[in-house]
C-alpha positions in Angstrom: 16.0 32.8 -23.0 16.6 32.4 -19.3 16.0 35.4 -17.0 18.8 36.0 -14.6 18.0 35.1 -11.0 19.3 38.5 -9.8 16.4 40.2 -11.6 14.0 37.5 -10.4 14.9 37.7 -6.7 14.8 41.5 -6.9 11.2 41.4 -8.1 10.1 41.3 -4.5 13.1 42.5 -2.6 11.1 42.9 0.6 10.9 39.1 1.0 13.7 37.3 2.7 13.6 34.0 0.9 15.9 32.3 3.5 12.9 32.5 5.9 10.7 30.6 3.4 12.7 27.3 3.9 10.3 24.9 5.6 11.0 23.8 9.1 12.5 20.3 9.7 10.1 17.7 11.1 10.1 13.9 11.5 8.0 13.6 8.2 10.3 16.1 6.5 13.9 15.2 7.3 15.4 16.3 3.9 15.1 20.0 3.1 16.5 22.1 0.3 17.2 25.7 1.3 14.7 27.9 -0.5 17.4 30.4 -1.5 19.1 27.6 -3.5 15.7 26.8 -5.2 15.2 30.4 -6.2 18.7 30.9 -7.4 18.7 27.9 -9.6 18.6 28.5 -13.4 15.4 27.1 -14.8 14.5 26.6 -18.5 12.0 29.2 -19.8 11.3 32.9 -19.5 8.8 33.1 -16.6 5.8 34.1 -18.7 2.4 32.5 -19.1 3.4 31.5 -22.7 6.9 30.3 -21.7 6.9 29.5 -18.0 10.0 28.5 -16.0 10.0 24.6 -16.0 10.8 23.4 -12.5 12.8 20.2 -12.0 15.0 18.9 -9.2 18.1 20.9 -8.7 21.6 19.2 -8.7 21.9 16.9 -5.6 18.5 18.0 -4.4 18.0 16.8 -0.8 14.2 16.8 -1.3 14.3 14.4 -4.2 13.1 11.0 -2.8 15.5 9.1 -5.1 18.5 10.7 -3.3 17.5 9.9 0.3 19.7 7.7 2.4 19.2 4.0 1.9 18.5 3.4 5.6 15.7 5.9 5.5 14.3 4.4 2.3 14.1 1.0 4.0 12.5 2.4 7.1 9.8 3.9 4.9 9.5 0.5 3.1 8.9 -1.2 6.4 6.4 1.4 7.4 4.3 1.3 4.2 4.4 -2.5 4.4 3.0 -2.3 7.9 0.2 -0.1 6.7 -0.7 -2.8 4.2 -0.3 -5.5 6.8 -2.6 -3.8 9.2 -5.5 -3.4 6.8 -5.0 -7.0 5.6 -5.1 -8.1 9.2 -8.4 -6.3 9.7 -9.8 -8.2 6.7 -9.5 -11.7 8.4 -9.3 -11.1 12.1 -13.1 -10.7 11.9 -13.4 -14.5 11.7 -12.1 -15.0 15.2 -15.5 -15.3 16.9 -18.2 -15.8 14.3 -20.3 -17.7 16.9 -20.4 -14.6 19.2 -21.6 -12.4 16.4 -24.3 -14.9 15.4 -25.4 -15.4 18.9 -25.7 -11.7 19.8 -27.4 -10.6 16.5 -29.3 -13.8 15.7 -27.8 -13.8 12.2 -27.1 -16.8 10.0 -23.6 -18.1 9.0 -24.1 -16.8 5.5 -25.0 -13.3 6.6 -22.3 -13.1 9.2 -19.7 -14.2 6.6 -20.6 -11.2 4.6 -18.4 -9.2 7.0 -15.4 -10.7 5.2 -16.9 -10.5 1.7 -17.9 -6.9 2.0 -14.5 -5.9 3.4 -12.8 -7.5 0.4 -15.3 -5.8 -1.9 -14.2 -2.5 -0.4 -10.7 -3.5 -1.3 -11.6 -3.7 -4.9 -13.5 -0.4 -5.1 -11.4 1.9 -2.9 -8.2 1.9 -5.0 -10.2 3.2 -8.0 -10.5 6.5 -6.0 -7.3 6.5 -3.9 -4.9 6.0 -6.8 -5.9 9.1 -8.8 -6.4 11.1 -5.5 -2.8 10.3 -4.5 -1.6 11.4 -7.9 -3.5 14.7 -7.6 -2.9 15.5 -3.9 0.0 13.3 -2.8 0.6 10.0 -1.0 0.8 11.4 2.5 -2.5 13.3 2.8 -4.5 10.5 1.2 -3.0 8.0 3.6 -3.8 10.2 6.6 -7.4 10.8 5.6 -8.2 7.3 4.6 -6.6 5.7 7.6 -8.3 8.1 10.0 -11.6 6.9 8.4 -10.5 3.3 8.8 -9.9 3.8 12.5 -13.4 5.5 12.8 -15.1 2.6 11.0 -13.3 0.0 13.1 -14.4 1.8 16.3 -18.0 1.9 14.9 -17.8 -1.8 14.2 -16.9 -2.5 17.8 -20.0 -0.7 19.0 -22.5 -2.0 16.4 -25.9 -2.7 17.7 -27.1 -4.9 14.8 -25.7 -7.1 12.1 -26.4 -4.7 9.2 -24.6 -1.8 10.9 -21.6 -4.1 11.4 -21.7 -5.2 7.7 -22.0 -1.6 6.3 -19.1 -0.4 8.5 -17.0 -3.4 7.5 -17.5 -2.5 3.8 -16.6 1.2 4.4 -13.5 0.1 6.5 -12.4 -2.0 3.5 -13.0 0.8 1.0 -11.1 3.4 3.0 -8.4 1.1 4.3 -7.5 -0.1 0.8 -5.5 3.0 0.0 -2.1 1.3 0.9 -2.8 -1.5 -1.6 -2.0 0.9 -4.4 -0.2 3.9 -2.7 2.3 1.8 -0.8 3.7 0.3 -4.0 3.7 3.8 -5.4 5.8 5.0 -2.5 8.4 2.3 -3.1 8.5 3.3 -6.8 9.0 6.9 -5.7 12.0 6.3 -3.6 13.8 3.4 -5.3 15.4 3.1 -8.7 14.2 0.4 -11.0 17.2 -1.7 -10.2 16.6 -1.7 -6.4 12.8 -1.6 -6.5 12.3 -5.3 -6.6 13.6 -6.0 -3.1 11.3 -3.4 -1.7 8.3 -4.8 -3.6 9.2 -8.3 -2.1 8.9 -6.9 1.4 5.7 -5.0 0.5 4.1 -8.0 -1.3 4.4 -10.2 1.7 2.1 -7.9 3.8 -1.2 -8.6 2.0 -0.7 -12.3 2.5 0.8 -12.3 6.0 -1.9 -10.0 7.3 -4.8 -12.4 6.5 -2.9 -15.3 8.1 -2.1 -13.5 11.3 -5.7 -12.2 11.6 -7.4 -15.5 12.4 -4.6 -16.5 14.9 -4.9 -13.3 16.9 -8.6 -13.0 16.3 -9.3 -16.4 17.7 -7.3 -15.8 20.8 -9.1 -12.4 21.4 -12.5 -13.6 20.4 -12.5 -16.8 22.5 -11.3 -14.9 25.6 -13.0 -11.5 25.7 -15.5 -11.5 22.8 -15.9 -10.5 19.2 -16.3 -6.7 20.0 -12.7 -6.6 21.3 -11.5 -8.1 18.0 -12.9 -4.9 16.3 -11.4 -2.9 19.2 -8.0 -4.3 18.7 -8.3 -3.5 14.9 -9.1 0.1 15.9 -6.2 0.4 18.3 -3.8 -1.2 15.8 -4.8 1.1 12.9 -4.9 4.1 15.2 -1.2 3.5 16.2 -0.3 3.1 12.5 -1.9 6.3 11.5 -0.4 8.2 14.4 3.0 7.0 13.4 2.3 7.9 9.8 1.3 11.5 10.7 4.6 11.8 12.5 7.0 10.2 10.1 5.4 9.5 6.7 6.8 12.0 4.2 5.4 13.0 0.8 7.3 11.0 -1.8 5.4 11.6 -5.1 7.7 13.7 -7.3 5.0 15.4 -9.5 3.3 16.7 -6.3 6.5 17.8 -4.7 7.6 19.6 -7.9 4.1 21.2 -8.4 4.2 22.5 -4.8 7.6 23.9 -5.4 6.5 25.6 -8.7 3.5 27.1 -7.0 5.6 28.5 -4.2 8.1 30.0 -6.6 5.3 31.6 -8.6 3.8 33.1 -5.4 7.1 34.4 -4.1 8.8 35.8 -7.3 5.8 36.9 -9.4 7.0 34.9 -12.4 5.2 31.9 -13.8 6.6 28.5 -12.9 5.3 25.1 -14.0 6.3 21.6 -13.0 8.2 19.6 -15.6 5.5 16.9 -15.3 2.9 19.5 -16.4 5.0 21.2 -19.1 2.8 20.2 -22.0 -0.5 19.7 -20.2 -1.6 20.6 -16.7 -3.3 17.9 -14.5 -7.0 17.9 -14.7 -8.6 15.8 -11.9 -11.6 14.8 -14.0 -9.4 13.5 -16.8 -7.1 11.8 -14.3 -10.1 10.1 -12.6 -11.5 8.9 -16.0 -8.1 7.6 -17.0 -7.7 5.7 -13.7 -11.1 4.2 -14.0 -10.7 3.1 -17.6 -7.0 2.2 -17.8 -7.2 -1.0 -15.6 -9.9 -2.4 -17.8 -8.0 -1.4 -21.0 -4.9 -3.3 -19.8 -7.0 -6.2 -18.5 -8.7 -6.9 -21.8 -6.1 -5.7 -24.3 -2.9 -7.1 -22.7 -3.0 -10.9 -22.5 -0.1 -11.0 -20.0 -2.0 -8.7 -17.7 -5.1 -10.8 -18.0 -3.3 -14.0 -17.3 -1.4 -12.7 -14.3 -4.5 -11.0 -12.9 -6.4 -14.3 -13.1 -3.5 -16.1 -11.4 -3.4 -13.6 -8.5 -7.2 -13.6 -8.2 -7.2 -17.4 -7.9 -4.3 -17.4 -5.3 -5.9 -14.7 -3.2 -9.3 -16.4 -3.5 -7.8 -19.6 -2.3 -6.3 -17.8 0.7 -9.7 -16.3 1.5 -11.4 -19.7 1.2 -9.0 -21.2 3.7 -10.5 -18.9 6.3 -13.6 -21.0 6.1 -11.9 -24.3 5.3 -9.4 -24.4 8.2 -12.1 -24.4 10.9 -13.8 -27.3 9.2 -10.5 -29.3 8.7 -9.0 -28.6 12.1 -11.9 -27.8 14.5 -14.7 -30.0 13.2 -12.8 -33.0 11.7 -9.7 -33.1 13.9 -11.5 -31.8 17.1 -9.0 -28.9 17.8 -10.2 -26.2 20.1 -11.1 -22.8 18.5 -8.0 -21.2 19.9 -5.6 -24.0 18.8 -7.4 -24.2 15.5 -6.5 -20.6 14.8 -2.8 -21.5 15.1 -3.2 -23.6 11.9 -2.7 -20.4 10.0 0.9 -20.3 11.2 1.7 -22.8 8.5 0.6 -20.4 5.8 2.5 -17.5 7.4 5.7 -19.7 7.4 5.1 -20.4 3.7 4.9 -16.8 2.9 8.1 -16.0 4.9 10.0 -18.8 3.1 8.7 -17.5 -0.3 9.8 -14.0 0.6 13.3 -15.1 1.5 13.5 -17.0 -1.8 12.5 -13.8 -3.6 15.2 -11.8 -1.8 17.9 -14.1 -3.3 16.1 -14.1 -6.6 16.3 -10.3 -6.6 20.1 -10.5 -6.3 20.1 -12.6 -9.5 17.9 -9.9 -11.2 20.3 -7.1 -10.1 23.2 -8.9 -11.7 21.1 -9.1 -14.9 20.5 -5.4 -14.8 24.2 -4.8 -14.6 24.8 -7.3 -17.4 22.4 -5.5 -19.7 24.2 -2.2 -19.1 21.3 0.2 -19.2 19.2 -1.8 -21.7 15.8 -3.1 -20.6 15.9 -6.5 -18.9 13.3 -8.9 -20.5 10.3 -8.9 -18.1 10.3 -12.7 -18.3 13.3 -12.6 -16.0 10.9 -11.8 -13.1 9.0 -15.1 -13.6 11.2 -17.8 -11.9 9.5 -17.3 -8.4 6.1 -17.5 -10.0 7.1 -20.8 -11.8 8.2 -22.3 -8.5 5.0 -21.2 -6.8 2.8 -22.6 -9.6 4.0 -26.1 -8.7 4.1 -25.6 -4.9 0.5 -24.3 -4.6 -1.3 -27.3 -6.2 0.9 -29.8 -4.3 0.0 -28.2 -1.0 -3.7 -28.1 -1.9 -3.8 -31.8 -2.8 -1.9 -32.6 0.4 -4.4 -30.7 2.6 -7.3 -33.2 2.5 -5.1 -36.3 3.1 -6.8 -38.2 5.9 -3.7 -40.0 7.2 -1.3 -37.1 7.3 0.2 -36.1 10.7 -1.4 -33.0 12.1 1.9 -31.0 12.2 2.7 -32.0 8.6 -0.6 -30.5 7.7 0.4 -27.1 9.0 3.2 -26.8 6.5 1.6 -28.2 3.4 
């Protein structure tokens, strides 16, 4: 039985529900009038045993799936930039190793830990930020973690010994890693499955473009004004990103939005409302955290395809990180390039990623046609593999090409 809304809105007749509609802001462009939300007919009876089940209303402006396509793509670009900025911070550190070693008297091995610990933070941070974002939302977790990232980058710039620098680098990686999981979640929130692939292509380029741009810019800064300003530029860059995020980044996670709406309805009307995502079981943070910590390992060891693809991605990203150390040897020591010019060697990797991204854009058009051809039926997941097959041949060819002693220097950049 559904209780009529006239009875419900009369429960607290002294409240003007039209005044409860939130104000419009850059991070909240789409607003559903609260009187429409209250007047909607929800399934249930409004009691503790049979609460009203809250879902999106018809043509709900606040539903991220219904937002304008231009706005969705602006959000995609922004979350990609958040990932790009933290990936940039991971590698720009290499721009002036010599300056760090000279000032602190540290060895090459200890100084290199500044990269290793940052990447270690990458692997540990998402174990917390993923469940936190499902509990509290994408926006608030982004703001908190990115403000912490800015603070740790500022601290790194003012470090007085190598151990302080290394600890702050680890913490920066751990807190800055939230976009690695939550950015993809944002794209899943706003795009349908058919259109999601193209957004993922744009996002996926950021974790690889960032590390290639880092050494280029880091070398220029480090060789001209010193290693501390490398950390300073990281702090400025991430500060700009978080300020823009505070202004324009909306909450996109539907379960959080619906839960907030249900709580507001319960408070205003006096009836019991519950999110459709919590109809059978309310979210428990402890259980959510346990699931988030255990599920990746369950998938890794129980699903062969996940294990194989994870190994593939680990090898590729590991090779990329090793190039941070290999390129200075190849181009600075063996080919006698200056440190600044040697940093430009990473342009070749960046160009490769851009070419791969363009190829994946056209590949996504093929996949979209398949979605239409299957007419609502699931498309076999193997149809996503052609770009990976091409890459599996291109990667070893480039790696075997790199150590060739007689290859022209410009050809080397694009191997």
